[in-house]
Backbone as CSV, one residue per row, in Angstrom:
resi,resn,N_x,N_y,N_z,CA_x,CA_y,CA_z,C_x,C_y,C_z
1,MET,14.941,-30.633,-43.249,14.740,-29.473,-42.381,13.250,-29.219,-42.168
2,THR,12.849,-29.046,-40.933,11.439,-28.875,-40.598,10.970,-27.475,-40.963
3,ALA,9.791,-27.368,-41.569,9.234,-26.058,-41.912,8.931,-25.278,-40.646
4,LEU,8.865,-23.922,-40.824,8.676,-23.040,-39.677,7.338,-23.278,-38.998
5,GLY,6.317,-23.558,-39.788,4.980,-23.688,-39.208,4.669,-25.074,-38.703
6,GLN,5.611,-26.012,-38.778,5.369,-27.386,-38.357,6.181,-27.721,-37.114
7,LEU,5.645,-28.635,-36.326,6.327,-29.093,-35.121,6.451,-30.606,-35.162
8,THR,7.558,-31.084,-34.695,7.744,-32.524,-34.602,6.910,-33.071,-33.456
9,PRO,6.596,-34.371,-33.460,5.817,-34.954,-32.348,6.480,-34.727,-30.987
10,ARG,7.785,-34.799,-30.959,8.486,-34.593,-29.680,8.260,-33.179,-29.157
11,ARG,8.310,-32.188,-30.057,8.102,-30.802,-29.632,6.648,-30.564,-29.200
12,ARG,5.707,-31.203,-29.889,4.311,-31.055,-29.495,4.071,-31.624,-28.098
13,ILE,4.675,-32.780,-27.827,4.524,-33.388,-26.500,5.163,-32.502,-25.428
14,THR,6.363,-31.995,-25.722,7.035,-31.097,-24.770,6.206,-29.850,-24.511
15,ASP,5.596,-29.320,-25.574,4.767,-28.128,-25.418,3.561,-28.412,-24.526
16,ARG,2.903,-29.535,-24.737,1.738,-29.876,-23.924,2.127,-30.105,-22.465
17,VAL,3.247,-30.798,-22.262,3.700,-31.056,-20.885,3.985,-29.742,-20.165
18,MET,4.675,-28.823,-20.829,5.000,-27.546,-20.196,3.746,-26.721,-19.934
19,ARG,2.781,-26.771,-20.832,1.515,-26.061,-20.590,0.809,-26.612,-19.355
20,ILE,0.816,-27.961,-19.235,0.180,-28.574,-18.065,0.912,-28.187,-16.788
21,VAL,2.250,-28.201,-16.827,3.038,-27.819,-15.651,2.757,-26.379,-15.249
22,LEU,2.702,-25.472,-16.232,2.405,-24.068,-15.936,0.998,-23.901,-15.366
23,ALA,0.043,-24.660,-15.904,-1.326,-24.577,-15.385,-1.392,-25.068,-13.940
24,ILE,-0.694,-26.164,-13.646,-0.670,-26.685,-12.270,0.000,-25.684,-11.335
25,GLY,1.114,-25.102,-11.779,1.793,-24.097,-10.955,0.920,-22.895,-10.679
26,THR,0.174,-22.444,-11.692,-0.738,-21.318,-11.500,-1.841,-21.666,-10.504
27,ALA,-2.387,-22.879,-10.632,-3.444,-23.307,-9.701,-2.925,-23.376,-8.269
28,ILE,-1.705,-23.886,-8.086,-1.121,-23.963,-6.739,-0.917,-22.565,-6.168
29,ALA,-0.472,-21.628,-7.011,-0.257,-20.259,-6.539,-1.568,-19.577,-6.165
30,LEU,-2.672,-19.974,-6.802,-3.967,-19.350,-6.523,-4.647,-19.929,-5.290
31,ILE,-4.206,-21.103,-4.836,-4.865,-21.741,-3.684,-4.837,-20.857,-2.437
32,PRO,-3.672,-20.295,-2.031,-3.699,-19.427,-0.836,-4.608,-18.215,-1.001
33,LEU,-4.602,-17.605,-2.189,-5.458,-16.440,-2.421,-6.934,-16.804,-2.307
34,ILE,-7.304,-17.913,-2.939,-8.700,-18.341,-2.870,-9.093,-18.692,-1.436
35,ALA,-8.175,-19.322,-0.692,-8.473,-19.689,0.695,-8.675,-18.448,1.560
36,VAL,-7.824,-17.438,1.379,-7.964,-16.208,2.160,-9.292,-15.526,1.849
37,ILE,-9.619,-15.413,0.557,-10.878,-14.767,0.173,-12.067,-15.552,0.713
38,TYR,-11.990,-16.886,0.655,-13.098,-17.713,1.136,-13.326,-17.517,2.635
39,TYR,-12.244,-17.555,3.412,-12.384,-17.403,4.858,-12.859,-15.997,5.222
40,LEU,-12.363,-14.984,4.511,-12.807,-13.619,4.790,-14.296,-13.464,4.521
41,LEU,-14.750,-13.998,3.392,-16.162,-13.859,3.043,-17.048,-14.705,3.954
42,SER,-16.629,-15.935,4.243,-17.476,-16.825,5.040,-17.586,-16.374,6.491
43,LYS,-16.497,-15.812,7.037,-16.526,-15.400,8.439,-16.745,-13.899,8.622
44,GLY,-16.421,-13.119,7.606,-16.554,-11.677,7.751,-17.919,-11.128,7.395
45,LEU,-18.569,-11.736,6.394,-19.881,-11.222,5.988,-20.919,-11.353,7.097
46,GLY,-20.782,-12.398,7.918,-21.726,-12.571,9.009,-21.645,-11.482,10.056
47,ALA,-20.507,-10.776,10.126,-20.353,-9.700,11.105,-20.783,-8.345,10.565
48,TRP,-20.993,-8.257,9.259,-21.360,-6.973,8.658,-22.808,-6.617,8.972
49,SER,-22.987,-5.397,9.368,-24.318,-4.862,9.634,-24.219,-3.348,9.622
50,ILE,-25.350,-2.692,9.673,-25.343,-1.227,9.713,-24.659,-0.731,10.982
51,ASP,-24.927,-1.404,12.098,-24.314,-0.987,13.366,-22.796,-1.133,13.339
52,LEU,-22.292,-2.112,12.596,-20.842,-2.318,12.552,-20.132,-1.097,11.989
53,PHE,-20.748,-0.444,11.009,-20.099,0.683,10.342,-20.558,2.044,10.870
54,THR,-21.557,2.065,11.717,-22.079,3.347,12.206,-21.846,3.564,13.698
55,LYS,-21.344,2.556,14.399,-21.101,2.685,15.834,-19.619,2.559,16.149
56,ASP,-19.188,3.272,17.185,-17.814,3.150,17.668,-17.704,1.955,18.609
57,PRO,-16.512,1.396,18.779,-16.332,0.346,19.782,-16.629,0.890,21.177
58,THR,-17.304,0.104,21.978,-17.643,0.543,23.332,-16.599,0.118,24.356
59,GLY,-15.811,-0.894,24.030,-14.844,-1.413,24.984,-15.445,-2.387,25.970
60,ASN,-16.723,-2.704,25.811,-17.394,-3.630,26.720,-17.112,-5.075,26.316
61,PHE,-16.922,-5.913,27.316,-16.738,-7.339,27.056,-18.086,-8.025,26.878
62,LEU,-19.095,-7.545,27.585,-20.447,-8.080,27.496,-21.380,-6.983,27.027
63,GLY,-22.556,-7.398,26.538,-23.531,-6.416,26.098,-23.184,-5.849,24.727
64,ASP,-23.557,-4.583,24.531,-23.301,-3.915,23.257,-21.814,-3.598,23.124
65,GLN,-21.177,-4.208,22.157,-19.738,-4.028,21.968,-19.400,-3.029,20.870
66,GLY,-20.431,-2.497,20.202,-20.221,-1.450,19.216,-19.714,-1.975,17.886
67,GLY,-19.244,-1.026,17.057,-18.781,-1.379,15.722,-17.347,-0.947,15.482
68,ILE,-17.068,-0.558,14.233,-15.695,-0.218,13.847,-15.627,1.153,13.179
69,LYS,-16.582,2.013,13.465,-16.627,3.319,12.804,-15.336,4.104,13.030
70,SER,-14.888,4.217,14.265,-13.687,5.001,14.562,-12.456,4.385,13.919
71,ALA,-12.394,3.048,13.878,-11.245,2.379,13.271,-11.211,2.598,11.762
72,LEU,-12.361,2.524,11.117,-12.438,2.704,9.677,-12.043,4.121,9.277
73,LEU,-12.618,5.108,9.958,-12.307,6.506,9.638,-10.856,6.837,9.995
74,GLY,-10.366,6.282,11.097,-8.976,6.533,11.486,-7.993,5.989,10.470
75,THR,-8.279,4.791,9.954,-7.410,4.213,8.927,-7.388,5.082,7.682
76,ILE,-8.558,5.537,7.245,-8.629,6.386,6.048,-7.843,7.677,6.258
77,GLU,-8.001,8.296,7.413,-7.315,9.571,7.677,-5.799,9.397,7.728
78,MET,-5.331,8.417,8.469,-3.881,8.253,8.630,-3.209,7.793,7.343
79,VAL,-3.845,6.876,6.617,-3.260,6.415,5.358,-3.284,7.528,4.314
80,ALA,-4.343,8.353,4.311,-4.398,9.472,3.369,-3.266,10.462,3.624
81,LEU,-3.022,10.798,4.893,-1.931,11.716,5.214,-0.580,11.087,4.888
82,ALA,-0.413,9.802,5.201,0.843,9.119,4.879,1.082,9.096,3.372
83,SER,0.026,8.893,2.592,0.164,8.902,1.134,0.533,10.284,0.621
84,ALA,-0.070,11.317,1.215,0.254,12.685,0.810,1.710,13.038,1.101
85,ILE,2.308,12.362,2.078,3.719,12.601,2.403,4.637,11.743,1.531
86,ALA,4.343,10.445,1.460,5.282,9.504,0.850,5.257,9.524,-0.673
87,ILE,4.073,9.631,-1.276,3.995,9.514,-2.742,4.700,10.664,-3.452
88,PRO,4.475,11.939,-3.097,5.230,13.008,-3.781,6.733,12.887,-3.572
89,PHE,7.164,12.591,-2.347,8.597,12.440,-2.086,9.172,11.252,-2.856
90,GLY,8.444,10.134,-2.866,8.925,8.954,-3.568,9.039,9.187,-5.067
91,TRP,8.024,9.820,-5.648,8.087,10.136,-7.079,9.222,11.109,-7.368
92,GLY,9.413,12.087,-6.488,10.491,13.055,-6.691,11.868,12.405,-6.658
93,VAL,12.077,11.510,-5.692,13.363,10.813,-5.611,13.574,9.947,-6.849
94,ALA,12.532,9.248,-7.286,12.646,8.398,-8.472,12.945,9.229,-9.717
95,LEU,12.302,10.385,-9.843,12.577,11.255,-10.990,14.024,11.719,-10.991
96,TYR,14.536,12.048,-9.818,15.944,12.467,-9.755,16.870,11.326,-10.160
97,LEU,16.602,10.122,-9.647,17.474,8.991,-9.932,17.478,8.642,-11.417
98,VAL,16.315,8.752,-12.065,16.204,8.341,-13.463,16.591,9.463,-14.423
99,GLU,16.138,10.675,-14.147,16.308,11.763,-15.113,17.603,12.550,-14.906
100,TYR,18.120,12.595,-13.698,19.279,13.437,-13.430,20.452,12.657,-12.829
101,GLY,20.170,11.819,-11.826,21.255,11.122,-11.152,21.882,10.029,-11.989
102,ARG,21.006,9.246,-12.655,21.464,8.130,-13.478,22.425,7.219,-12.706
103,LYS,23.686,7.133,-13.145,24.656,6.235,-12.522,25.684,6.986,-11.683
104,GLY,25.335,8.177,-11.242,26.253,8.939,-10.410,26.449,8.304,-9.040
105,ARG,27.501,8.755,-8.351,27.819,8.186,-7.038,26.722,8.487,-6.021
106,PHE,26.234,9.725,-6.024,25.182,10.094,-5.072,23.905,9.296,-5.337
107,ALA,23.554,9.133,-6.626,22.355,8.364,-6.966,22.505,6.909,-6.535
108,SER,23.697,6.343,-6.709,23.926,4.959,-6.281,23.796,4.819,-4.767
109,THR,24.257,5.839,-4.045,24.139,5.820,-2.583,22.676,5.882,-2.162
110,VAL,21.905,6.731,-2.841,20.472,6.834,-2.532,19.774,5.511,-2.805
111,ARG,20.083,4.884,-3.936,19.475,3.583,-4.249,19.809,2.541,-3.181
112,TYR,21.036,2.564,-2.704,21.440,1.599,-1.691,20.615,1.766,-0.413
113,PHE,20.469,3.002,0.049,19.717,3.231,1.282,18.219,2.969,1.092
114,VAL,17.714,3.235,-0.105,16.313,2.907,-0.378,16.097,1.401,-0.321
115,ASP,17.039,0.632,-0.880,16.945,-0.827,-0.817,17.024,-1.323,0.632
116,VAL,17.871,-0.686,1.436,17.978,-1.065,2.845,16.666,-0.790,3.566
117,MET,16.065,0.379,3.299,14.796,0.729,3.943,13.674,-0.218,3.546
118,THR,13.743,-0.748,2.329,12.704,-1.668,1.877,12.654,-2.924,2.745
119,GLY,13.820,-3.363,3.226,13.875,-4.574,4.030,13.765,-4.364,5.523
120,VAL,13.613,-3.114,5.974,13.510,-2.837,7.405,12.130,-3.261,7.906
121,PRO,12.022,-4.009,9.003,10.709,-4.393,9.548,9.892,-3.165,9.939
122,SER,8.590,-3.285,9.801,7.717,-2.140,10.054,7.790,-1.671,11.500
123,ILE,8.039,-2.591,12.433,8.084,-2.204,13.837,9.250,-1.254,14.114
124,VAL,10.313,-1.348,13.304,11.458,-0.453,13.488,11.058,0.995,13.186
125,PHE,10.264,1.186,12.149,9.795,2.537,11.837,8.913,3.068,12.969
126,GLY,8.080,2.182,13.526,7.260,2.603,14.649,8.086,2.990,15.859
127,LEU,9.113,2.209,16.167,9.989,2.521,17.292,10.769,3.811,17.049
128,PHE,11.175,4.039,15.803,11.905,5.264,15.482,11.041,6.502,15.725
129,VAL,9.813,6.472,15.238,8.914,7.606,15.459,8.555,7.718,16.932
130,TYR,8.400,6.586,17.601,8.107,6.607,19.037,9.225,7.291,19.813
131,ALA,10.474,6.985,19.454,11.608,7.551,20.182,11.837,9.018,19.842
132,THR,11.590,9.391,18.583,11.904,10.755,18.158,10.759,11.738,18.350
133,LEU,9.516,11.268,18.243,8.378,12.186,18.311,7.524,11.997,19.556
134,VAL,7.300,10.743,19.955,6.414,10.501,21.102,7.145,10.741,22.416
135,LEU,8.282,10.081,22.613,9.013,10.239,23.868,9.587,11.644,24.036
136,SER,10.022,12.240,22.940,10.609,13.577,23.031,9.566,14.649,23.255
137,GLY,8.303,14.318,22.994,7.238,15.299,23.172,7.137,16.304,22.056
138,TRP,7.844,16.079,20.952,7.803,17.036,19.842,6.448,16.960,19.157
139,GLY,5.830,18.095,18.956,4.519,18.136,18.330,3.415,17.612,19.222
140,GLY,3.624,17.670,20.517,2.648,17.117,21.445,3.252,15.964,22.204
141,SER,2.953,15.863,23.478,3.617,14.873,24.330,2.962,13.504,24.298
142,SER,1.848,13.368,23.593,1.122,12.107,23.618,1.155,11.444,22.250
143,PHE,0.537,10.262,22.187,0.351,9.598,20.908,-0.616,10.420,20.063
144,SER,-0.477,10.334,18.759,-1.372,11.090,17.886,-1.429,10.445,16.515
145,GLY,-2.487,10.766,15.782,-2.692,10.183,14.474,-1.638,10.592,13.461
146,TRP,-1.203,11.860,13.518,-0.232,12.301,12.519,1.131,11.632,12.714
147,LYS,1.448,11.265,13.938,2.694,10.528,14.169,2.598,9.115,13.595
148,GLY,1.417,8.533,13.673,1.206,7.258,13.007,1.336,7.391,11.500
149,SER,0.856,8.506,10.950,0.991,8.745,9.514,2.451,8.890,9.108
150,VAL,3.257,9.529,9.956,4.690,9.660,9.653,5.354,8.291,9.598
151,ALA,5.006,7.424,10.555,5.570,6.068,10.552,5.148,5.298,9.306
152,LEU,3.886,5.421,8.925,3.421,4.744,7.718,4.071,5.326,6.470
153,ALA,4.301,6.651,6.461,4.950,7.280,5.312,6.382,6.767,5.140
154,LEU,7.098,6.607,6.256,8.451,6.048,6.177,8.421,4.621,5.637
155,LEU,7.376,3.903,5.986,7.223,2.529,5.496,6.913,2.511,3.998
156,MET,6.139,3.475,3.537,5.728,3.532,2.143,6.814,4.084,1.224
157,LEU,7.644,4.975,1.736,8.590,5.713,0.889,9.485,4.823,0.034
158,PRO,10.173,3.812,0.594,11.033,2.989,-0.272,10.267,2.198,-1.312
159,VAL,9.054,1.753,-0.977,8.249,1.001,-1.944,7.848,1.902,-3.106
160,VAL,7.399,3.110,-2.790,7.009,4.057,-3.838,8.211,4.417,-4.705
161,THR,9.353,4.667,-4.078,10.543,5.099,-4.811,11.024,4.026,-5.776
162,ARG,11.169,2.808,-5.293,11.705,1.745,-6.142,10.744,1.388,-7.273
163,SER,9.463,1.305,-6.979,8.496,0.987,-8.035,8.426,2.113,-9.059
164,ALA,8.479,3.368,-8.604,8.442,4.499,-9.531,9.690,4.528,-10.402
165,GLU,10.835,4.210,-9.830,12.068,4.204,-10.615,12.004,3.153,-11.724
166,VAL,11.493,1.965,-11.396,11.376,0.907,-12.401,10.437,1.338,-13.527
167,VAL,9.333,1.968,-13.175,8.368,2.398,-14.187,8.951,3.505,-15.061
168,LEU,9.640,4.453,-14.463,10.216,5.557,-15.235,11.302,5.072,-16.190
169,LEU,12.012,4.031,-15.805,13.036,3.469,-16.695,12.429,2.814,-17.925
170,LEU,11.150,2.459,-17.855,10.476,1.836,-18.991,10.029,2.848,-20.036
171,VAL,10.034,4.130,-19.691,9.670,5.163,-20.674,10.762,5.216,-21.741
172,PRO,10.420,5.077,-23.024,11.451,5.057,-24.082,12.266,6.353,-24.106
173,ASP,13.570,6.210,-24.248,14.434,7.387,-24.347,14.144,8.195,-25.598
174,ALA,13.561,7.555,-26.616,13.241,8.281,-27.842,12.263,9.419,-27.581
175,LEU,11.333,9.221,-26.643,10.391,10.293,-26.309,11.124,11.478,-25.696
176,ARG,12.046,11.213,-24.781,12.813,12.286,-24.172,13.659,13.012,-25.219
177,GLU,14.339,12.231,-26.059,15.233,12.828,-27.046,14.469,13.661,-28.066
178,ALA,13.277,13.202,-28.457,12.483,13.969,-29.418,12.044,15.308,-28.829
179,ALA,11.623,15.285,-27.560,11.202,16.529,-26.924,12.383,17.475,-26.708
180,LEU,13.535,16.928,-26.298,14.721,17.773,-26.100,15.223,18.338,-27.427
181,ALA,15.079,17.585,-28.512,15.520,18.067,-29.824,14.700,19.256,-30.297
182,LEU,13.477,19.391,-29.785,12.633,20.532,-30.136,12.936,21.759,-29.287
183,GLY,13.920,21.634,-28.404,14.307,22.763,-27.570,13.530,22.876,-26.270
184,THR,12.814,21.850,-25.909,12.036,21.876,-24.669,12.967,21.701,-23.472
185,PRO,12.823,22.511,-22.433,13.655,22.331,-21.232,13.438,20.955,-20.615
186,ARG,14.469,20.475,-19.945,14.387,19.121,-19.390,13.287,19.007,-18.341
187,TRP,13.084,20.036,-17.528,12.047,19.948,-16.509,10.663,19.843,-17.144
188,ARG,10.472,20.524,-18.288,9.183,20.435,-18.966,9.006,19.074,-19.641
189,VAL,10.098,18.511,-20.159,10.030,17.161,-20.727,9.606,16.160,-19.654
190,THR,10.195,16.310,-18.481,9.847,15.413,-17.377,8.390,15.575,-16.976
191,LEU,7.933,16.823,-16.931,6.576,17.101,-16.452,5.509,16.763,-17.479
192,ARG,5.775,17.031,-18.756,4.744,16.903,-19.782,4.856,15.636,-20.625
193,VAL,6.004,14.969,-20.589,6.187,13.769,-21.411,6.394,12.522,-20.557
194,VAL,7.383,12.578,-19.665,7.750,11.380,-18.908,6.656,10.995,-17.915
195,LEU,6.214,11.948,-17.100,5.219,11.626,-16.073,3.889,11.135,-16.653
196,PRO,3.296,11.815,-17.659,2.043,11.278,-18.213,2.191,9.888,-18.810
197,THR,3.339,9.612,-19.422,3.545,8.285,-20.006,3.622,7.207,-18.934
198,ALA,4.274,7.529,-17.826,4.485,6.539,-16.770,3.385,6.547,-15.711
199,LEU,2.375,7.401,-15.845,1.385,7.577,-14.781,0.678,6.292,-14.356
200,PRO,0.177,5.458,-15.273,-0.496,4.228,-14.811,0.402,3.341,-13.958
201,GLY,1.666,3.194,-14.360,2.589,2.389,-13.565,2.920,3.034,-12.237
202,LEU,3.031,4.356,-12.219,3.300,5.061,-10.961,2.148,4.871,-9.982
203,VAL,0.935,4.941,-10.495,-0.240,4.754,-9.634,-0.276,3.334,-9.073
204,THR,0.028,2.353,-9.920,0.027,0.965,-9.465,1.052,0.739,-8.354
205,GLY,2.271,1.257,-8.554,3.296,1.115,-7.520,2.925,1.805,-6.226
206,SER,2.309,2.983,-6.341,1.889,3.705,-5.140,0.790,2.968,-4.400
207,LEU,-0.110,2.326,-5.146,-1.187,1.568,-4.504,-0.653,0.360,-3.752
208,LEU,0.425,-0.229,-4.231,1.055,-1.327,-3.483,1.539,-0.826,-2.124
209,ALA,2.127,0.370,-2.120,2.585,0.944,-0.861,1.410,1.293,0.046
210,VAL,0.332,1.822,-0.532,-0.854,2.152,0.257,-1.446,0.897,0.886
211,ALA,-1.516,-0.180,0.104,-2.065,-1.441,0.631,-1.218,-1.967,1.781
212,ARG,0.094,-1.852,1.658,0.962,-2.326,2.743,0.773,-1.478,3.996
213,ALA,0.720,-0.167,3.822,0.579,0.717,4.980,-0.766,0.535,5.667
214,ALA,-1.817,0.317,4.880,-3.155,0.194,5.463,-3.289,-1.022,6.363
215,GLY,-2.472,-2.052,6.120,-2.585,-3.263,6.916,-1.565,-3.402,8.024
216,GLU,-0.749,-2.380,8.259,0.297,-2.467,9.277,-0.264,-2.143,10.668
217,THR,0.149,-2.947,11.624,-0.297,-2.763,13.007,0.807,-2.217,13.906
218,ALA,2.011,-2.788,13.800,3.098,-2.463,14.725,3.439,-0.975,14.775
219,PRO,3.582,-0.267,13.629,3.918,1.160,13.731,2.864,1.974,14.465
220,LEU,1.594,1.597,14.303,0.521,2.372,14.928,0.407,2.105,16.423
221,LEU,0.807,0.930,16.868,0.785,0.639,18.307,1.714,1.569,19.076
222,PHE,2.823,1.979,18.451,3.808,2.832,19.111,3.599,4.317,18.839
223,THR,2.684,4.665,17.954,2.559,6.075,17.553,1.155,6.638,17.735
224,ALA,0.149,5.939,17.219,-1.224,6.438,17.310,-1.999,5.791,18.443
225,ALA,-1.493,4.661,18.961,-2.162,3.917,20.037,-3.567,3.534,19.581
226,ALA,-4.555,3.682,20.426,-5.934,3.331,20.071,-6.887,4.081,20.980
227,VAL,-8.059,4.369,20.466,-9.107,5.027,21.235,-10.442,4.560,20.676
228,ASN,-11.442,4.455,21.517,-12.730,3.931,21.057,-13.521,4.951,20.246
229,GLY,-13.475,6.208,20.628,-14.296,7.221,19.989,-13.736,7.701,18.658
230,THR,-14.630,8.201,17.822,-14.236,8.755,16.529,-13.670,10.157,16.707
231,THR,-12.570,10.446,16.030,-11.989,11.774,16.049,-11.428,12.098,14.667
232,PHE,-11.572,13.352,14.272,-11.018,13.816,13.005,-9.790,14.684,13.240
233,ASN,-9.355,14.753,14.484,-8.181,15.540,14.844,-6.951,14.637,14.835
234,LEU,-6.087,14.821,13.865,-4.895,13.986,13.757,-3.880,14.268,14.861
235,GLY,-4.130,15.275,15.670,-3.257,15.561,16.789,-3.618,14.791,18.046
236,GLU,-4.653,13.960,17.984,-5.087,13.157,19.116,-4.882,11.681,18.818
237,ARG,-5.051,10.857,19.856,-4.996,9.406,19.655,-6.077,9.008,18.669
238,MET,-5.768,7.990,17.864,-6.691,7.626,16.796,-6.724,6.112,16.634
239,ASN,-7.903,5.608,16.429,-8.082,4.175,16.225,-7.808,3.818,14.767
240,SER,-7.597,2.536,14.500,-7.348,2.075,13.130,-7.802,0.630,13.015
241,LEU,-8.088,0.204,11.802,-8.562,-1.162,11.588,-7.535,-2.228,11.974
242,PRO,-6.255,-2.078,11.622,-5.301,-3.122,12.042,-5.203,-3.263,13.552
243,VAL,-5.178,-2.131,14.265,-5.102,-2.193,15.730,-6.390,-2.767,16.308
244,GLN,-7.539,-2.408,15.714,-8.816,-2.948,16.172,-8.854,-4.463,15.986
245,ILE,-8.383,-4.934,14.849,-8.336,-6.377,14.599,-7.392,-7.047,15.598
246,TYR,-6.251,-6.430,15.829,-5.259,-6.987,16.763,-5.854,-7.131,18.164
247,ASN,-6.597,-6.142,18.608,-7.191,-6.184,19.949,-8.353,-7.173,20.025
248,ASP,-9.193,-7.199,18.982,-10.382,-8.051,19.011,-10.038,-9.530,18.911
249,VAL,-9.034,-9.851,18.095,-8.744,-11.260,17.851,-8.133,-11.931,19.081
250,GLN,-7.614,-11.138,20.027,-7.056,-11.698,21.256,-8.101,-11.895,22.334
251,SER,-9.305,-11.402,22.079,-10.350,-11.474,23.101,-10.948,-12.878,23.185
252,PRO,-11.292,-13.322,24.388,-11.968,-14.619,24.519,-13.431,-14.566,24.085
253,SER,-13.940,-13.368,23.807,-15.332,-13.218,23.391,-15.484,-13.585,21.922
254,ASP,-16.405,-14.489,21.633,-16.653,-14.885,20.248,-17.177,-13.718,19.420
255,ALA,-17.955,-12.844,20.042,-18.503,-11.700,19.313,-17.396,-10.758,18.855
256,LEU,-16.391,-10.541,19.696,-15.285,-9.666,19.327,-14.407,-10.301,18.251
257,VAL,-14.222,-11.620,18.329,-13.475,-12.306,17.277,-14.222,-12.219,15.946
258,GLN,-15.554,-12.331,16.030,-16.362,-12.175,14.820,-16.228,-10.764,14.262
259,ARG,-16.179,-9.776,15.160,-15.986,-8.391,14.704,-14.616,-8.221,14.057
260,ALA,-13.622,-8.953,14.536,-12.297,-8.890,13.921,-12.336,-9.387,12.481
261,TRP,-13.086,-10.467,12.235,-13.232,-10.951,10.860,-13.954,-9.921,9.998
262,GLY,-14.973,-9.290,10.536,-15.664,-8.250,9.790,-14.759,-7.061,9.500
263,SER,-13.901,-6.719,10.460,-12.948,-5.627,10.252,-11.932,-5.985,9.171
264,ALA,-11.470,-7.226,9.167,-10.511,-7.664,8.155,-11.121,-7.594,6.758
265,LEU,-12.360,-8.029,6.645,-13.038,-7.954,5.348,-13.247,-6.502,4.929
266,ALA,-13.572,-5.645,5.876,-13.739,-4.223,5.571,-12.424,-3.603,5.103
267,LEU,-11.316,-4.003,5.717,-10.012,-3.476,5.320,-9.656,-3.895,3.898
268,VAL,-9.865,-5.163,3.576,-9.581,-5.645,2.225,-10.488,-4.944,1.210
269,THR,-11.748,-4.768,1.551,-12.678,-4.080,0.654,-12.275,-2.635,0.442
270,LEU,-11.821,-1.974,1.497,-11.363,-0.584,1.389,-10.181,-0.473,0.431
271,ILE,-9.225,-1.379,0.554,-8.056,-1.364,-0.340,-8.481,-1.642,-1.779
272,LEU,-9.414,-2.581,-1.960,-9.895,-2.907,-3.303,-10.581,-1.711,-3.944
273,LEU,-11.446,-1.024,-3.200,-12.141,0.142,-3.746,-11.164,1.268,-4.072
274,THR,-10.170,1.467,-3.207,-9.159,2.493,-3.475,-8.391,2.186,-4.751
275,THR,-8.044,0.910,-4.937,-7.323,0.509,-6.140,-8.154,0.738,-7.389
276,LEU,-9.433,0.362,-7.346,-10.301,0.533,-8.506,-10.471,1.996,-8.870
277,VAL,-10.698,2.847,-7.863,-10.884,4.277,-8.126,-9.618,4.895,-8.714
278,ALA,-8.479,4.550,-8.144,-7.217,5.105,-8.643,-6.922,4.637,-10.065
279,ARG,-7.194,3.364,-10.348,-6.967,2.848,-11.700,-7.869,3.566,-12.713
280,LEU,-9.136,3.735,-12.369,-10.053,4.423,-13.267,-9.649,5.871,-13.492
281,ALA,-9.196,6.530,-12.425,-8.785,7.920,-12.553,-7.539,8.049,-13.432
282,SER,-6.574,7.162,-13.248,-5.359,7.222,-14.064,-5.654,6.902,-15.522
283,ARG,-6.551,5.949,-15.767,-6.907,5.612,-17.150,-7.648,6.766,-17.819
284,ARG,-8.509,7.420,-17.066,-9.254,8.558,-17.630,-8.321,9.709,-17.955
285,SER,-7.380,9.996,-17.059,-6.440,11.091,-17.306,-5.526,10.776,-18.489
286,ARG,-5.203,9.491,-18.666,-4.342,9.120,-19.793,-5.091,9.280,-21.112
287,LEU,-6.380,8.895,-21.128,-7.166,9.038,-22.341,-7.402,10.497,-22.701
288,SER,-7.565,11.340,-21.666,-7.808,12.754,-21.933,-6.529,13.458,-22.403
């Protein structure tokens, strides 16, 4: 009988082969990521300048074509409003499913529809908001930034809900039972025990939804449209980075295509900075 700390030659060879296979698989999986980052940096950095971030698009084919100021600010505004709508609702639905609904019939029905919404193409959400809010004239007869935020919020909601539910299920039941045994009301257990424990995972899941919403073009084409000038009024048409990239990349002008690469790099950088700030904030709150 072989001792616990010893391996036969056959097992050592199998172990080395599997390690090599896993390393090769990891390298293959990293190739697309490295290629995307390389192309973004090589083609996007050349378009970065002070004017790119401080000037609005002019709409000119020749001459001064401007920058992406309105698109950058519009993306931040619409995604921020969409996050303010989707994240609280998504966390609330997940809390109900995990803490109260459990395996009930209503909770199972909610999970089913959330799963269905997860697979719905983004353009469908844009068409839905277009038909219900834009064409009907509700809240204003024209395209507007807040309608784009509603479409993005619908896109984010199932992602936030499902990721939050998975994270909340990872919280040990012993923590809940210990708090309930002390006579603490269930709502206080949820607020003071479950949520702080699951906060880092909740933030991570929400950031996945934010990243997806920030890069969507189709919903905004039907809801917020596009405008060259900067506006902070969400009740008016609003530009965004995905729509700006979509318009620039179709242009026969090399300068506009170059601006599209710069916009793409700016969008990825914006998502990266948002992720870093949120991670640091959640870690700090957990330590405190």
